[in-house]
N, C-alpha and C positions, 0 to 999 in steps of 0.2 A: 113272153114279154114282147111288147111292141116298142119300136124305136122310131122317134120322130125328132129331127132337128136337134140332136144332142141330148134328148131326154128319153128315158126308158120307163115303161110302166112296170112297177114292182108290187107284188102281193106280199105285204108285210103281215106276218102272223104274230100272235100274242107273244111268243117267245123271242121274236126279233125286234119288238118295238124299241127297246133300248139301243140296239145297234144302229137304228136310223134316227134316233133322237126325236121320235114322235110319241104322242100320248095314247094312241089307240091303233089297233090293227085296221087294215084296209088296203086299198090300192092307192099307190102314190106315184107321181111323176118324179123321177130322180135324175139329176144331172150325171154326166160321166164321172165326175169327181165324187159322187155318192151323196151330194146334198139334195135333200127333199125340197122340191119346188112347188108342187101342187098336191092337194089331197087333204084328207082321205076321201076316197070314193068307194061306193059299195060294189062296183063291178069293173071289170077290165074295159068294157065298152064305154062307161062314163069317163074313166081315166084317159082312154085313147082320144075321146072327143075333146076333152079339156086340153090335151097336148096339141091336137090339131088346131083348136081355136087359138091357142097361144102362138103357134107358128104363124097362123094367118094374120094375127094382129101385130106381129113384129115387123117394123118398118126397117128395110135394109139401109145401111149407111151408104151414102153416095160419096165416093172419093172426090176431093177438091181438084 
């Protein structure tokens, strides 16, 4: 599993689809709380790339 900015890449197998509330097996980006955020992807590399892209497109909040 890879971890970026509070997200981890998880390989969800057919038997685990219901546990993650997804409709098909594959690689997913999952928040620490277990919520699926991105996916499915066919490989860990694709999932990691999507997680990195999401991190780079997130604009940090500037305090007042």
